[in-house]
VMD Tcl script that draws the C-alpha trace (Angstrom):
set ca {
  {83.91 -17.01 165.72}
  {81.91 -13.78 165.77}
  {78.93 -13.67 168.09}
  {76.38 -10.84 168.09}
  {73.79 -10.18 170.76}
  {71.42 -7.41 171.72}
  {70.30 -6.53 175.26}
  {67.36 -4.16 175.66}
  {65.31 -2.89 178.60}
  {61.83 -1.64 177.76}
  {60.56 1.97 177.92}
  {63.72 3.15 176.13}
  {65.68 2.89 179.35}
  {68.84 1.07 178.39}
  {69.99 -0.56 175.21}
  {73.29 -2.43 174.87}
  {74.71 -3.91 171.71}
  {77.57 -6.38 171.94}
  {78.87 -7.24 168.52}
  {81.59 -9.81 167.83}
  {84.51 -10.94 169.95}
  {86.69 -8.05 168.78}
  {84.67 -4.99 169.73}
  {82.05 -3.76 172.15}
  {79.60 -0.95 171.53}
  {77.34 0.69 174.10}
  {74.58 2.23 172.06}
  {72.20 4.07 174.33}
  {71.24 4.67 177.95}
  {68.25 6.82 178.82}
  {66.52 7.34 182.15}
  {63.77 9.92 182.42}
  {64.20 12.57 185.08}
  {67.81 11.75 185.87}
  {69.93 10.81 182.89}
  {68.20 12.08 179.77}
  {70.28 10.25 177.21}
  {73.80 8.95 176.83}
  {75.10 7.37 173.66}
  {78.45 5.71 174.08}
  {80.82 3.24 172.49}
  {84.00 1.43 173.46}
  {86.89 1.13 171.09}
  {88.36 -1.94 169.49}
  {89.54 -4.83 171.61}
  {92.70 -6.16 170.00}
  {94.61 -8.83 171.85}
  {98.34 -8.33 172.05}
  {98.24 -4.59 171.38}
  {97.24 -3.29 174.79}
  {93.85 -2.07 173.65}
  {91.05 -2.17 176.22}
  {89.91 -5.68 176.95}
  {86.73 -5.40 179.00}
  {85.29 -8.55 180.61}
  {81.57 -9.03 180.02}
  {80.87 -8.47 183.72}
  {82.65 -5.12 183.61}
  {80.58 -4.03 180.62}
  {77.34 -4.91 182.42}
  {78.54 -3.10 185.56}
  {79.30 0.00 183.50}
  {75.93 -0.15 181.80}
  {74.03 -0.39 185.07}
  {76.14 2.38 186.56}
  {75.29 4.72 183.68}
  {71.61 3.93 184.06}
  {71.39 4.70 187.77}
  {74.08 7.32 188.50}
  {73.78 11.06 188.10}
  {76.24 12.71 185.71}
  {79.50 13.68 187.38}
  {79.96 17.32 188.30}
  {82.95 18.75 186.49}
  {84.67 22.00 185.58}
  {85.67 22.79 182.02}
  {89.35 23.72 182.12}
  {89.77 25.01 178.57}
  {88.03 22.97 175.88}
  {89.23 25.22 173.06}
  {88.48 22.79 170.20}
  {85.24 21.28 171.45}
  {82.40 21.39 173.97}
  {81.60 18.84 176.69}
  {77.94 17.96 177.29}
  {78.12 15.19 179.89}
  {80.66 13.29 182.00}
  {80.04 9.91 183.61}
  {82.23 7.76 185.84}
  {81.27 4.19 186.67}
  {80.93 3.07 189.36}
  {80.42 6.33 191.20}
  {77.29 6.14 193.41}
  {78.19 9.30 195.35}
  {80.11 12.45 194.57}
  {82.93 13.20 194.80}
  {83.67 9.74 193.41}
  {85.47 7.38 195.77}
  {88.13 5.44 193.88}
  {89.16 2.21 195.56}
  {92.73 1.05 195.28}
  {93.22 -1.87 192.94}
  {90.10 -1.10 190.91}
  {89.49 0.53 187.53}
  {86.75 3.01 186.69}
  {85.06 3.75 183.38}
  {85.22 7.38 182.27}
  {82.81 8.49 179.55}
  {82.88 11.99 178.10}
  {80.28 13.09 175.57}
  {81.49 16.08 173.57}
  {81.22 17.82 170.22}
  {84.21 18.85 168.15}
  {84.66 22.33 166.72}
  {87.54 21.25 164.46}
  {88.74 18.60 162.05}
  {91.44 16.34 163.50}
  {93.13 13.22 162.23}
  {94.20 12.14 165.72}
  {93.34 12.53 169.40}
  {95.48 11.93 172.46}
  {94.50 11.83 176.13}
  {96.63 13.45 178.81}
  {95.60 12.85 182.43}
  {96.92 14.42 185.62}
  {96.09 14.19 189.29}
  {96.22 17.69 190.77}
  {97.43 17.52 194.36}
  {97.77 20.78 196.31}
  {97.80 22.63 192.99}
  {100.57 20.48 191.51}
  {99.70 18.33 188.45}
  {101.09 14.78 188.65}
  {100.92 12.50 185.57}
  {98.19 9.87 185.93}
  {98.83 6.89 183.60}
  {95.90 5.40 181.67}
  {95.81 2.16 179.63}
  {95.23 3.76 176.22}
  {96.26 7.33 175.40}
  {95.05 7.17 171.79}
  {91.52 8.58 171.78}
  {90.88 7.03 168.37}
  {90.94 3.63 170.13}
  {88.55 4.73 172.88}
  {85.18 5.02 171.22}
  {86.10 7.76 168.75}
  {86.16 6.95 165.07}
  {88.91 9.06 163.54}
  {89.30 11.31 161.67}
  {87.30 13.61 163.92}
  {84.86 15.80 162.02}
  {83.86 19.36 162.76}
  {80.47 19.87 164.47}
  {80.05 16.17 165.19}
  {79.33 14.55 168.56}
  {81.54 11.87 170.08}
  {81.54 9.56 173.08}
  {84.99 9.01 174.52}
  {85.36 5.99 176.83}
  {88.47 4.99 178.77}
  {89.54 3.36 182.01}
  {90.97 5.09 185.06}
  {93.01 2.48 186.95}
  {93.72 3.11 190.64}
  {96.93 1.37 191.66}
  {97.25 -0.21 195.09}
  {100.36 1.84 195.83}
  {98.50 5.16 195.47}
  {98.07 7.04 198.77}
  {94.64 7.55 200.30}
  {94.07 11.18 199.36}
  {91.65 13.72 197.95}
  {92.63 15.20 194.61}
  {91.34 16.65 191.37}
  {91.59 14.68 188.13}
  {92.38 16.77 185.06}
  {91.55 14.92 181.84}
  {92.44 16.38 178.45}
  {91.84 15.04 174.97}
  {94.05 16.86 172.48}
  {93.64 17.20 168.72}
  {96.40 17.01 166.12}
  {97.22 20.68 166.76}
  {97.74 19.91 170.47}
  {94.60 21.88 171.36}
  {92.03 20.54 173.78}
  {89.01 18.85 172.24}
  {88.01 18.74 175.87}
  {89.58 19.53 179.20}
  {87.68 18.61 182.35}
  {88.42 18.60 186.06}
  {86.51 16.59 188.65}
  {87.23 15.86 192.33}
  {87.84 12.30 193.55}
  {88.95 10.57 196.73}
  {91.25 7.56 196.69}
  {90.35 5.13 199.48}
}
mol new
graphics top color blue
foreach p $ca { graphics top sphere $p radius 0.5 }
foreach p [lrange $ca 0 end-1] q [lrange $ca 1 end] { graphics top cylinder $p $q radius 0.2 }
display resetview
C-alpha cells in the first residue's frame, strides 16, 4: 500500500517529501548563511534488484546532515560534459570527512549537464599515494541514483549515492575520486575530495 507524507520545517529551511513505499525524494534543503539551497532526490527503491534501500532513519539522518553541514571542499578533476555546483557528504561534521569502518555515507552531487546522454555510470576510486584503487559502490547506474534519464543538455541534476566503508579497509588518509560518465564515456562530473578512514 502506497503511503505519502510531507515533512516541512518553517522559514524555508528544510522540506522533505516521502512518497510511496517504492521511492524516496528529498525535495529541498535551505539554510541561510551556510547552505543556500540544495535540491536532491534519491532513486527508485526496488526490492530484489539491488537498488538503494534506505531505512527511514537513514533518510532523516541525511536530511539533518545536509541542513547543518557545510558543503564539502572538492577539486574538479575534469568534468568535460558538465559542471559541478555543490558536493555534500552526510554525515560529515568536520573536514576532511572521517569515514568510520562499517558505516555508509550519503554522497550528493549537484551538477548541470552540457550534453544529451541516454545513460550515466559512476566510477569511484580511492587514490592512495597517487595510485587509484577501485572503490565499489552499491549502484553504478546513475539513472537509478536520483537522475531521471535521458539526461538533457543545460539541465541541473542531483546525483545521490552511498559510499560504504567496509570493516576490512585500513585506517588511512586518501582521496576519493568520483566520476559520473555519459554514454560517450566522458565525465558529466569528476570530483576529488580528501577523507580519512577511522
